[in-house]
C-alpha positions in Angstrom: -47.8 -49.1 39.4 -49.6 -46.6 41.1 -50.4 -48.1 43.9 -46.7 -49.9 43.5 -44.7 -48.0 46.3 -47.6 -48.5 48.5 -47.7 -52.0 48.2 -44.1 -52.2 49.0 -44.5 -49.7 51.9 -47.5 -52.0 52.9 -44.6 -55.3 53.0 -42.7 -53.6 54.6 -45.0 -52.7 57.7 -45.3 -56.4 58.3 -43.0 -57.4 57.7 -42.1 -56.4 60.9 -45.5 -57.9 63.1 -44.9 -61.5 60.8 -40.5 -61.2 61.7 -42.5 -61.4 65.9 -45.5 -63.5 64.7 -42.8 -65.6 63.3 -41.3 -65.7 66.1 -44.6 -66.4 68.4 -45.2 -69.5 66.1 -41.9 -71.0 66.2 -42.2 -71.0 70.0 -45.5 -72.3 69.7 -44.6 -74.9 66.8 -42.1 -76.4 68.2 
C-alpha cells in the first residue's frame, strides 16, 4: 500500500481532466 496515496492523488487529478472531457464527449455524442 506504499503507492496507494499516490494512486489516489493521480485519480483526483485525472478526475478533473475527465470531467472536462466528459462535457466535450457529451456534446460530440449528441
